[in-house]
Structure formats: C-alpha cells, structure tokens
N, C-alpha and C positions, 0 to 999 in steps of 0.2 A: 448587564450583562446584554442591552443589546448591541452592543458596540463587540464584545464579543459573537454575537449573532454574524454580524453581517463582516467579521472577518473570520469565522467557519464559509461564508458562501462567496466568499473571495477564495482562501486558501479553495475551497474545490472548484472554483475559477482556476485558477493558478495549475493545481494537481491537472486537472483536466487536458488543457495547452499545454503542460512540461513533459506532462507522462506520455501525451499521442507524439510528438517529438521526441521525446527518447527511446521509443518506439526504432526508432533511423538509424540514433546515434552512433552505435556499434559498426555498420555498415558502414557511414560517415566518414568514421576515422581509419576506413581501412581493416575492418579486424582488430585493435589493438590488445590486447590483452588486457592493457589494465580497465581500459573502457568499459566488458565485459561481466566488469565484478558490477557494475555497477546499471549498467543499461543490459537489456536483452539480447541475448547473445544467438537464441532460434528461436521459434515460434513457443517452445513447450508452455504450458500453463505456468510450471513456475517459474521459467524466464520472464515470463507475463506478470505478475508479481507485485516485481521490481518497479516497473509504470505508476502502482503507488506506493510503494514501500520510501522509495529514495525520496522525492519529490513532497511526500506528506513528509517524508523529517523532519529531512531541510525546513521549511514552511512551519512544520511545531518550534523546532527551533528560531523561530521570529515572534511566533504566537506565543509561546512560554517571555519570551527575551519582554515582551510588550503586555501579560496580562499576569506577568510570575506573581507582584501583589497584588493586585486585586481583588482574583481569587485564587485562594491556594487549593484549590482544589482538581487545577487544569495539570500539575505535572503528573496524576495518574490516570489526568482523561484523554494526556496523550499517547501516548504507549497504545492504552488502550483504545483510542480510536483507528491506530498507525496497525495495531496490528490486526484488528475489524474489516476492514479496507483489508487487508491485503490477502486477509484468506478468505472473504466474503468469492474472490474470485474463485479460487478451485469450486467453492460450495456453488456460489453460481453456471461456471460453468457445466460443470458435475451434471449441474440438476439438468439444465436444459438438453445437453448430448445426451444426458439418459433418456430425458423423454421424447426425443426427437430420434434419435439414433444417427445424429449425424451432427457435426459441427456449422454455425453458420458463418460469414466472418460478420454479418451488421451482428449476428445474435452475440461475439464474444470484441468486439466494442462497446455494445449494451452492455456486459456481465465489468465492463472495465469502467464505463458510467457510474450505473449502479453502485461497483463495491467501494466508489470515492464518496457516492453520496453518504452511505450507510459507514463509512468509516469514520467521516466530518459529522455526519447526527448522532453518533457512540458519541464521539468527544464531545458534544457541542450537549447535549442530554449530561451525560455523565460529571460535566463539567457544573452545571446547575443545581444537578440532584449530590454528589460528592459523594455517590457510594463507596467505591474504589480508593477513597482518599490515603486509607491503608494499609489497599496493594503496592502502592509504589517500588519499593523495592522489588519483589515477581517479577512485577513490571517488564522494571529496566532489565532484566535480570531477561529475562523470553526475547522483546525487544534485541538486546543485543543481541542473545542466540541467535536468532532467527537473520540479524545482519551477518555472521560469521554464519552461516549455515550458506547465505547470497554468495558468499568468497568462496568458498569452498566445494560446493556442488556445482558451481556459475562449471569448471571445467572436468570435477569428478560426480558428476551426477548418477545417482542411484536408476538402476537399469528397473524403473515402475513406470508405471505409465504419465506420473506428475512431470515427470523431467523428461516426456517424447515428448515430437512435436505429432500434432493429432492428426488422424489420419484421415 
C-alpha cells in the first residue's frame, strides 16, 4: 500500500499542474468547440469542476493499470475519489462564499487544491479500507453520467448559479 500512497501523492501533483494549465487551454486553442467539452469555457463553478474531473480521470486510468492486480478495491475507489474531488469544488466554493458573501481568486484556487487533495485522500483511504468494493457498477454509471453532463452542459447550461460565472 505504500506504493499506492506515493502514486496518490504523485497524482495529486499531476492534477494540480495539469488542472492549472487546463484552465487556459480553451482560450489558447481559440475557443475550439471540441476542446470546450474537456476544458473550462468560462469562469462558472461547473466549468471549474473539469479541472479535477478530467486530469484525475486520466491519471486514474494509469493508476488502475498499474495496481489492478495488487489492489482489487482500487476499481471502486477510483470513481469515488474522482467524484468526491470534483464535487467538493462547489461544496467548498459555496461554503466559503456563503460565509464571506463574495468570492476571492486566492480562495477559488484553494478550493481547487483542497478538492484535489480530497479526491486522492478518498481514493486512497477507500482503496485501503475496501468499503465501497461492491459499488463498482453504480459508481462507474455515476461517473459516466457526470462525464455526459460535462459534455452536454458545456454549451447548454441550465439557468442556475452553478453554471454562471461568479459576480
């Protein structure tokens, strides 16, 4: 399990770097429609959730291939970690903005960092405890549903605050 812990630390660093760069990719590519499915197209909280979802998913494919024989609980821990990390962004963001009454860029960055740490912490702890082992199918269905929502809502967002840029 020590090796898995080290890989989770490496994954955290990977997601923090790639997620930070991902924030700018849509603009760098001249606002290419296809790119927008995977990278934030605006400053909404929803779009910023992509900063964890896609880099962590990418890294976790590698993690699964590396440890699938060594840790049978990893397959359920991966989607749980990705979903927890991704959805912790709006939880942290709306908690701190609800308390302060406004948002601050430094704290927005902090929600991304904290969300990434949360995602890999949950992944690792559940890979060790094996509590979610029987939930593979529902977790992957939910992960795929979130993926489809990212694709659809990128250019067809509902009219709620989660999909609006903070003011």
